[in-house]
C-alpha positions in Angstrom: -4.7 -15.3 -31.6 -3.8 -12.7 -34.2 -6.3 -9.9 -34.9 -6.5 -7.0 -37.4 -5.8 -3.5 -36.3 -7.9 -0.6 -37.3 -5.5 0.0 -40.2 -5.8 -3.6 -41.2 -9.6 -3.4 -41.3 -9.4 -0.3 -43.4 -7.0 -2.0 -45.9 -9.2 -5.0 -46.1 -12.4 -2.9 -46.7 -10.5 -0.9 -49.3 -9.3 -4.1 -51.1 -12.9 -5.4 -51.2 -14.2 -2.1 -52.7 -11.3 -2.0 -55.2 -12.1 -5.6 -56.3 -15.8 -4.9 -56.8 -15.1 -1.7 -58.7 -12.5 -3.5 -60.9 -15.0 -6.2 -61.7 -17.8 -3.7 -62.4 -15.7 -1.3 -64.5 -13.4 -4.0 -66.0 -10.1 -2.4 -64.7 -7.5 -5.1 -64.0 -5.4 -2.5 -62.1 -8.1 -2.3 -59.4 -8.3 -6.0 -59.1 -4.5 -6.2 -58.7 -4.6 -3.5 -56.0 -7.3 -5.5 -54.2 -5.2 -8.7 -54.4 -2.2 -6.8 -53.0 -4.2 -5.5 -50.1 -5.7 -8.8 -49.2 -2.2 -10.4 -49.5 -0.8 -7.8 -47.1 -3.5 -8.5 -44.6 -3.0 -12.2 -44.8 0.8 -11.8 -44.5 0.3 -9.6 -41.4 -1.9 -12.4 -39.7 0.8 -15.0 -40.5 3.6 -12.9 -39.1 1.8 -12.0 -35.9 0.5 -15.5 -35.4 4.1 -16.6 -34.5 4.5 -16.4 -30.7 7.6 -14.6 -29.3 10.3 -17.3 -28.7 12.1 -15.5 -26.0 12.2 -15.6 -22.2 10.9 -12.5 -20.5 11.1 -12.0 -16.8 9.5 -8.9 -15.1 10.5 -7.6 -11.7 8.8 -4.7 -9.8 11.2 -2.5 -7.8 10.7 -1.2 -5.2 7.6 -3.3 -4.4 6.7 -0.7 -1.7 6.9 3.0 -2.4 5.4 6.2 -1.1 2.6 7.8 -3.0 4.1 10.0 -5.8 7.6 8.4 -5.6 8.9 6.5 -8.7 8.4 2.8 -9.1 9.6 0.7 -12.1 9.2 -2.6 -13.8 12.4 -4.3 -15.0 12.2 -6.6 -18.1 14.9 -9.1 -18.7 14.6 -10.5 -22.3 16.7 -13.5 -23.5 16.7 -15.0 -26.9 17.7 -18.6 -26.4 17.0 -19.6 -30.1 19.5 -19.8 -32.8 17.7 -17.2 -35.0 17.3 -13.5 -34.8 14.1 -12.6 -33.1 11.9 -9.7 -34.2 10.9 -6.8 -32.0 7.7 -6.7 -29.9 6.0 -4.7 -27.2 5.9 -5.9 -23.6 3.9 -4.4 -20.8 1.6 -4.7 -17.8 -1.9 -3.6 -16.9 -2.1 -1.7 -13.6 -4.6 0.7 -12.1 -6.8 0.7 -15.2 -3.9 1.5 -17.7 -1.4 -0.4 -19.8 2.2 0.5 -19.3 4.6 -1.0 -21.9 8.1 -0.8 -23.5 9.2 -1.6 -27.1 11.6 -4.5 -27.2 14.1 -4.3 -30.1 15.0 -7.3 -32.3 17.4 -9.6 -30.5 20.3 -11.5 -32.0 20.7 -15.3 -31.3 21.6 -15.8 -27.6 21.4 -12.1 -26.8 20.0 -10.5 -23.7 18.4 -7.1 -23.1 17.1 -5.2 -20.1 14.3 -2.6 -20.2 12.6 -0.4 -17.7 9.3 1.4 -17.6 7.5 3.5 -15.0 4.6 2.3 -12.9 1.8 4.7 -11.7 2.0 5.7 -8.0 -0.4 8.6 -8.0 -3.0 6.8 -5.8 -2.5 5.1 -2.5 -3.4 1.4 -2.6 -2.4 -2.2 -3.3 -2.2 -2.9 -7.0 -1.8 -6.0 -9.0 0.8 -5.7 -11.8 0.3 -7.9 -14.8 0.1 -10.5 -16.0 2.8 -9.6 -18.4 1.5 -9.1 -22.0 3.7 -9.6 -25.1 2.3 -7.9 -28.2 3.5 -8.3 -31.8 2.6 -6.0 -34.6 3.6 -6.5 -38.3 5.8 -3.9 -39.9 2.8 -2.3 -41.7 0.7 -2.2 -38.6 -2.1 -4.3 -40.1 -2.2 -7.2 -37.6 -1.6 -7.7 -33.9 -1.3 -10.6 -31.5 -1.2 -10.6 -27.7 0.1 -13.2 -25.3 -0.2 -13.1 -21.5 2.6 -14.8 -19.7 4.1 -14.9 -16.3 2.7 -14.2 -12.8 1.3 -11.0 -11.4 3.3 -8.9 -9.0 2.1 -6.6 -6.2 2.9 -3.0 -5.9 2.2 -1.3 -2.6 1.7 2.4 -2.8 2.1 3.6 0.8 0.9 7.0 2.2 3.4 9.8 2.0 5.3 10.4 5.2 7.0 13.4 6.7 9.6 13.6 9.5 8.0 14.1 12.9 9.1 13.8 16.5 7.8 10.9 18.7 5.9 11.7 21.9 7.1 10.1 25.1 4.3 8.7 27.3 4.6 5.5 29.2 1.9 3.0 30.1 2.1 2.7 33.9 0.6 -0.6 35.1 1.9 -2.5 38.1 1.1 -6.1 38.7 -0.4 -5.2 42.1 -3.0 -3.2 40.3 -4.2 -6.2 38.2 -2.9 -8.6 35.7 -1.2 -7.0 32.7 -2.2 -7.7 29.2 -0.4 -10.1 26.8 0.6 -7.1 24.7 3.0 -5.9 27.4 6.7 -6.4 26.4 8.8 -8.8 28.4 12.0 -8.3 30.3 11.5 -5.5 32.9 11.6 -5.9 36.7 7.8 -6.0 37.2 6.8 -9.7 37.7 3.8 -10.8 35.7 3.8 -14.6 36.1 5.9 -17.7 36.9 6.0 -20.3 34.1 7.9 -23.3 32.9 11.3 -22.7 31.4 11.7 -22.7 27.6 15.0 -22.6 25.7 16.1 -19.1 25.3 14.9 -17.8 28.6 17.3 -15.9 30.9 18.9 -18.3 33.4 19.1 -15.5 35.9 15.3 -15.4 36.0 15.0 -19.0 37.3 12.6 -19.3 40.2 14.3 -21.9 42.4 11.5 -22.2 45.0 8.9 -22.9 42.2 11.4 -25.3 40.5 11.9 -27.3 43.8 8.1 -27.4 44.4 7.1 -28.5 40.9 10.2 -30.6 39.9 10.5 -28.6 36.6 12.5 -25.6 35.8 10.4 -22.5 36.3 11.2 -18.9 35.4 9.9 -15.5 36.4 8.1 -13.7 33.5 8.6 -10.0 33.6 6.9 -7.0 31.8 7.8 -3.4 31.4 5.4 -1.3 33.3 6.4 1.9 31.5 6.7 0.7 27.9 6.0 3.7 25.6 2.7 3.3 23.9 1.2 5.2 21.0 -2.4 4.9 19.9 -3.8 6.6 16.9 -7.5 6.9 16.0 -8.2 7.9 12.4 -11.5 9.2 11.2 -12.4 7.7 7.8 -16.1 8.5 7.6 -17.0 9.5 4.0 -19.9 11.7 5.0 -17.5 13.9 7.0 -14.2 13.4 5.3 -13.8 14.4 1.6 -11.5 12.1 -0.4 -8.7 14.7 -0.8 -8.8 15.5 2.9 -8.8 11.8 3.8 -5.5 11.3 1.9 -3.9 14.1 3.9 -5.2 12.6 7.1 -3.8 9.2 6.2 -0.4 10.8 5.3 -0.4 12.5 8.7 -1.3 9.3 10.5 1.4 7.3 8.7 4.0 10.0 9.6 3.1 9.9 13.3 2.9 6.1 13.6 6.1 5.6 11.7 8.0 7.9 14.1 6.6 6.1 17.1 7.3 2.6 15.7 10.8 3.5 14.7 11.4 4.6 18.3 10.3 1.2 19.5 6.9 2.2 20.9 4.1 -0.3 21.2 1.7 0.9 18.5 -2.0 0.6 18.0 -3.9 1.9 15.0 -7.7 2.2 15.0 -10.0 3.6 12.3 -13.7 4.1 12.0 -13.5 1.6 9.1 -13.1 -1.1 11.7 -9.3 -1.6 11.6 -7.6 -2.4 14.9 -3.9 -3.2 14.5 -1.7 -3.8 17.5 2.0 -4.1 17.0 5.3 -3.8 18.8 7.8 -1.3 17.7 10.6 -1.8 15.1 11.1 -1.6 11.4 8.8 -4.6 10.8 6.1 -2.8 12.6 6.6 0.2 10.3 6.0 -2.0 7.3 2.9 -3.6 8.7 1.4 -0.2 9.7 2.1 1.3 6.2 0.6 -1.8 4.6 -2.5 -1.4 6.7 -2.9 2.2 5.8 -2.2 1.4 2.2 -5.4 -0.6 1.9 -7.5 1.6 4.2 -10.9 2.3 2.6 -13.4 4.8 3.9 -16.8 3.9 5.3 -20.1 5.8 5.5 -21.4 6.9 8.9 -20.7 5.4 12.3 -19.3 6.6 15.6 -15.8 8.1 15.8 -14.7 6.2 18.9 -14.9 2.4 18.6 -16.4 0.6 21.6 -13.2 -1.4 22.2 -11.2 1.8 22.7 -13.7 3.3 25.2 -14.2 0.1 27.2 -11.2 -2.1 26.5 -8.5 -2.6 29.2 -5.6 -2.1 26.8 -5.2 1.7 27.2 -2.5 4.1 28.3 0.4 6.1 26.8 -0.3 8.7 24.1 -3.6 8.9 22.2 -3.7 10.9 19.0 -7.0 11.5 17.1 -6.8 12.5 13.5 -10.0 13.9 12.0 -11.3 16.3 9.4 -14.6 17.3 10.9 -15.5 17.4 14.6 -19.1 17.0 15.7 -20.2 17.8 19.2 -20.8 14.1 20.1 -17.2 13.3 18.7 -15.7 15.9 21.0 -17.6 14.5 23.9 -16.4 11.0 23.1 -12.8 12.1 22.9 -13.1 14.0 26.2 -14.3 10.7 27.9 -11.1 9.0 26.8 -8.8 11.6 28.3 -8.5 10.1 31.9 -7.2 6.8 30.4 -4.2 8.2 28.7 -1.1 10.1 29.8 -1.5 12.6 26.9 -4.2 13.2 24.3 -3.7 15.2 21.1 -6.4 16.0 18.5 -5.1 16.9 15.0 -7.6 18.3 12.6 -7.1 18.7 8.8 -8.5 21.6 6.8 -10.1 23.4 9.7 -11.7 20.3 11.2 -15.0 21.6 12.5 -18.6 21.6 11.6 -20.2 25.1 11.4 -20.1 26.8 14.7 -18.3 23.9 16.5 -14.9 25.0 18.0 -12.4 22.2 18.7 -12.0 22.6 22.4 -11.5 19.6 24.7 -10.4 20.0 28.3 -6.8 18.9 29.0 -6.3 18.0 25.4 -4.0 19.6 23.0 -5.5 20.5 19.6 -3.5 21.0 16.5 -5.2 22.5 13.4 -3.5 22.2 10.1 -4.3 22.7 6.4 -2.7 19.5 5.3 -0.4 16.6 6.3 2.8 18.6 5.8 1.6 21.5 7.8 0.3 19.2 10.5 3.7 17.5 10.9 5.4 20.9 11.2 3.0 22.1 13.9 3.3 18.7 15.6 7.1 19.1 15.8 6.7 22.6 17.3 4.3 21.4 19.9 6.5 18.4 20.7 9.4 20.7 21.6 7.4 22.6 24.3 
């Protein structure tokens, strides 16, 4: 639907005034100017009413990017008609703004490729689009907009820094109780005997159970010392300022990315209610960063979730990332210490309430001004 621009409304109002003045004063020149102005406005509406007859495809690359890193939209424009097509503006709405590029006139059958930047200043999951095609007449009096195509998703991940992964196993033998389903398979610690499924190791066949049941049975093993890495992130808005929270999220992303890349079984907990449990590998890295990408703060609440303090799925390394430590928080962290091979508390921007020192028995404390400084001090501590 074509609409007048601000300039178009000014020209139309000026034409009306000129016509009235010409009629009142009897000046034909003013009436002629009024007619020319009205004619220009009508011509602008007619020109902009024609929809762009081109094929426009928008691609977002990369679709996942760290905060502050460049991301782009690529436009592929094709004029399939037999006539020369006029220029227009194409762009997308994202994060409250409109980001566009001017498309030049295209000859019949011609193709063109354009790029424009997408904002990555804020962490989050953003919808890009739908793509908007905008036509403006040469005089800038009329404008028409057409939304076309699907929306795309841009994931702005936290910023990560290189860190060293801690090594801490999760000792649990089957004689001490049944292991959890999160334990990886394939070690020499027997968990169960089950029916054979295609893909199981033939060398793990349990012949006595096979003879007794009449079906192929295999031993199911777990790794009793699989490295585990658990991170607890404080996201309470009453204790964590927004700028400090972003630094804490960046630090958490850096630590968990290092652990997942090393193949550790990873678990991410936050005071917002997130509880993500994943095996190591590059796919795990992507899921962890996606989870942190959409992480939102909450007001109030306890630092340590009940499932972490009472759940059976504990062990390995525990890292607590927080910005402000209260006495009850320090007490809750100290209660977790016996259930983990190592416990580390990392505080951002001081990390204490007034008069509350961060001291926890048998727990290493790293205080840092920001995420970058925290990763540097972590690497120094990991070498000791």
